C-alpha positions in Angstrom: 104.7 130.9 114.1 105.1 134.3 112.5 108.8 134.5 113.6 109.4 131.1 112.1 108.0 132.2 108.8 110.1 135.4 108.8 113.3 133.4 109.7 112.4 130.9 106.9 112.0 133.7 104.3 115.3 135.2 105.4 117.2 132.0 104.3 117.7 131.8 100.5 117.0 128.1 100.4 113.9 128.4 102.5 112.4 131.3 100.4 113.2 129.5 97.1 111.7 126.2 98.4 108.6 128.0 99.6 108.1 129.7 96.3 108.5 126.4 94.4 106.1 124.6 96.7 103.5 127.3 96.5 103.6 127.1 92.8 103.2 123.3 92.9 100.4 123.6 95.4 98.6 126.0 93.1 99.0 123.6 90.2 97.6 120.7 92.4 94.6 122.9 93.2 93.7 124.3 89.8 95.9 122.3 87.4 93.1 120.3 85.8 91.0 123.4 85.5 93.6 125.3 83.5 94.7 122.4 81.4 94.6 123.5 77.7 92.7 120.4 76.6 91.3 117.3 78.1 94.3 115.3 79.4 92.6 112.0 78.3 91.7 113.2 74.8 93.2 110.9 72.2 94.3 112.2 68.8 95.9 109.6 66.7 96.7 112.1 63.9 98.7 114.1 66.4 100.9 111.3 67.8 104.4 112.5 68.8 103.6 116.0 67.9 106.6 118.2 68.7 106.3 121.1 71.2 104.6 124.1 69.6 101.9 126.6 70.0 99.1 124.0 70.1 101.0 121.6 72.4 103.7 123.6 74.4 105.1 120.3 75.8 104.3 118.2 72.8 102.0 115.2 72.5 102.5 111.5 73.5 102.1 108.2 71.7 98.3 108.6 71.7 98.2 112.2 70.7 97.4 113.4 74.3 98.7 116.8 75.3 101.6 116.3 77.6 101.1 119.7 79.4 97.5 118.9 80.2 98.5 115.5 81.6 101.3 117.0 83.6 98.9 119.6 85.2 96.3 116.9 85.9 98.9 114.4 87.3 100.1 116.9 89.9 96.8 116.5 91.8 97.5 112.8 92.3 101.3 112.5 92.5 102.1 115.2 95.0 99.2 114.8 97.5 99.7 111.1 97.6 103.3 111.5 98.4 102.5 114.1 101.1 99.8 111.8 102.6 102.2 108.8 102.6 104.8 110.9 104.4 102.4 112.3 107.0 101.0 108.8 107.7 104.5 107.3 108.1 105.6 110.3 110.2 102.6 110.1 112.5 103.0 106.4 113.1 106.8 106.5 113.4 106.6 109.5 115.8 104.2 107.8 118.1 106.2 104.6 118.1 109.5 106.5 118.8 108.0 108.6 121.6 106.3 105.6 123.3 109.6 103.7 123.1 111.5 106.6 124.8 108.8 107.0 127.4 108.7 103.3 128.4 112.5 102.8 128.4 114.1 99.7 129.7 113.3 96.4 128.1 110.3 97.8 126.2 112.5 100.4 124.6 115.2 97.8 123.7 112.6 95.4 122.2 110.9 98.1 120.1 114.2 99.6 118.8 115.7 96.2 117.9 112.5 95.5 115.9 112.8 98.9 114.2 116.5 98.2 113.5 115.6 94.8 111.9 112.9 96.5 109.7 115.3 99.4 108.7 117.8 96.8 107.5 115.4 96.4 104.5 115.9 99.2 101.9 113.0 101.5 101.7 112.2 100.7 98.0 112.4 97.0 98.7 110.1 97.4 101.7 107.6 99.4 99.6 107.7 96.8 96.9 107.0 94.0 99.4 104.1 95.8 100.9 102.5 96.9 97.6 102.9 93.4 96.1 101.1 92.0 99.2 98.3 94.6 99.1 98.0 94.8 95.3 98.5 97.5 92.7 97.0 100.9 93.0 97.7 104.5 94.2 96.2 103.9 97.7 98.2 100.7 98.3 101.3 102.5 97.1 100.6 105.3 99.6 100.3 102.8 102.4 103.5 101.0 101.2 105.5 104.3 101.3 104.1 105.0 104.8 105.2 101.6 106.1 108.7 102.1 104.5 109.1 105.6 106.2 107.7 104.7 109.7 110.8 103.0 111.1 113.2 105.8 110.2 110.8 108.4 111.7 110.5 106.2 114.8 114.3 106.2 115.2 114.6 110.0 114.7 111.7 110.8 117.1 113.1 108.5 119.8 116.5 110.2 119.7 114.9 113.6 120.6 112.2 112.1 122.9 114.9 110.6 125.1 116.0 114.2 126.0 112.4 115.3 126.5 111.8 112.3 128.8 114.3 113.7 131.3 112.7 117.2 131.4 111.0 118.5 134.5 107.6 118.9 132.8 107.5 115.2 132.2 108.5 114.4 135.8 105.8 116.8 137.0 103.2 115.1 134.8 104.3 111.7 136.3 104.1 113.2 139.8 100.6 114.4 139.1 99.6 110.9 138.3 98.9 111.5 134.6 98.5 108.4 132.4 101.1 107.3 129.9 98.9 108.3 126.9 98.6 111.9 128.3 102.3 112.2 128.9 103.2 110.9 125.4 100.6 112.9 123.4 100.3 116.1 125.5 103.7 116.5 127.1 106.4 114.8 124.9 105.2 114.8 121.3 104.5 118.6 121.2 108.0 119.3 122.4 109.8 117.2 119.8 107.8 118.5 116.9 110.5 120.7 115.4 113.0 118.1 114.3 110.1 115.8 113.2 108.7 118.6 111.0 112.1 119.1 109.4 112.6 115.4 108.8 109.1 115.1 107.4 109.6 117.9 104.9 112.8 116.3 103.6 111.2 112.9 103.4 108.4 114.2 101.2 111.0 114.6 98.5 111.9 110.9 98.8 108.2 110.0 98.9 107.6 111.8 95.6 110.4 109.9 93.9 109.3 106.6 95.5 105.7 107.1 94.5 106.8 107.8 91.0 109.1 104.8 91.0 106.2 102.5 92.1 104.0 103.9 89.3 106.9 103.5 86.9 107.1 99.8 87.8 103.4 99.4 87.3 102.6 99.0 91.0 101.2 102.5 91.7 98.8 104.5 89.6 97.3 102.5 86.7 96.5 103.7 83.1 95.0 105.9 82.0 95.9 108.0 85.0 98.1 111.1 84.5 100.5 110.2 87.3 104.0 111.6 86.6 105.7 108.2 87.3 103.3 106.5 84.9 104.0 109.1 82.3 107.7 108.4 82.5 107.1 104.7 82.2 104.9 105.2 79.1 107.5 107.5 77.6 110.5 105.2 78.0 109.9 103.1 74.8 109.7 106.4 72.8 112.7 108.1 74.3 114.6 108.6 71.0 111.5 109.4 69.0 109.8 111.8 71.4 112.1 112.8 74.3 109.8 115.6 75.4 107.4 112.9 76.8 110.1 111.9 79.3 111.6 115.3 80.0 108.4 117.0 81.2 107.3 114.6 83.9 110.9 113.9 84.9 111.5 117.7 85.4 108.3 118.0 87.4 109.4 115.2 89.8 112.9 116.7 90.2 111.5 120.2 90.8 109.1 119.0 93.4 111.9 117.0 95.2 114.2 120.1 95.1 111.5 122.3 96.5 110.8 120.1 99.5 114.6 119.6 100.1 115.1 123.4 100.0 112.2 124.0 102.4 113.6 121.4 104.8 116.9 123.1 104.8 115.3 126.4 105.5 113.1 125.0 108.3 116.1 123.5 109.9 117.7 126.9 110.2 114.4 128.7 111.1 113.5 126.3 113.9 116.9 126.2 115.4 117.3 129.4 117.5 121.0 128.6 118.2 121.7 129.4 114.5 120.0 132.8 114.6 122.3 135.8 114.5 
């Protein structure tokens, strides 16, 4: 583990991504506590106040401090996206590994079903699920997990097919181990590296997708400080108060860039063939 961290820090993109994500994690942990004012405090006399000493990122249409809402919104936006990605990754990884282990007709049936689901774009799938379950952050998280699971199943199966032919799997079968033991104790731990890389990159898409659902009114609901919801509320006032849109938009972009950079760094750090 220590060697992986050292190799990650030696790559410029890995080090930069790690720094960005550590900063975002700190904001998620203590953001609401260091907010200059209450993020829900309404001040009608301060509507659309331009950025300044009192409001570094300006104020919104209700006079609420944009910086405070940005710091408070990080605690919901980023953890929800990470949770959705982890849930989709876990379910997809299990499906892909089980499919590779079973092989034959079972593998064909599972993969053709996955292919049919993957034919539906991820955003459309998330919209279908969240419309079925109802509005809200939790349902949006489940919708993103459902949208991500088929892709992760396909990625995991591709690497699990190689693991299925390894001697340690054959030895486990010869010992009479059950299918569940072989899948969870023999195959999954040995395909974790590409799954971790894919998961890290997909978090970036999850952040954007979660913000999109909130922007469309299907994720977080007012008066939440979710970044996507902040963008949706700022849209009618773009020409009057552009700072309302720039701040949450930049936060979403920075978070996505951080996870993408970390994924690129992990790809190099976890691939010993690339090590010089």
